C-alpha positions, 0 to 999 in steps of 0.5 A: 500500500505504501508502494501504491502511494509512492507510485501515485506521488511519483507520477505527480498524481493525487488520489481523489477518492476510492469507490467501492463500485459493485458486488458480483458473484459475492466479490466486491470491486473498487476503483481508485480515482486519481488525477495527474497533470489535469487528467482523471483516471480510474484504476480497478483495484481490490477493495482491501488494497484501495481502502488501505491506500485511501487511508494512507493518503487521507482520501475519501472512501465512497460506496455506491448505494447499490453495494449496500443494497446488495449486501443487505445493508440499509442506510440510517435515516440521518446519513447524508447521501451524495450523488455524483454527476452521471454516477450512481449514488454513493455514501462516504463512510465516517473516518473511524469506521472506514476499514471496519465496515468494508 
């Protein structure tokens, strides 16, 4: 995970966020959303690696609402949902529970 952080820094990039995108066949999938030299790039990654990298970089960790639904989790009534332009709804996890809930 330190390697990924060094690689991103070496490419003069920034980790903008991690998004857990889907569950397929019982397996979770995620992407790292990076920006480097004005270009935004999404890189597929194992959720465990993506989350560890985000925690080291201090980047937000988002989970698409459909992932919670497929996993049988229901959002609390007071949780704030985010809607990205052109993307399914996502929820940010509170910092203290990021790793534990994913």
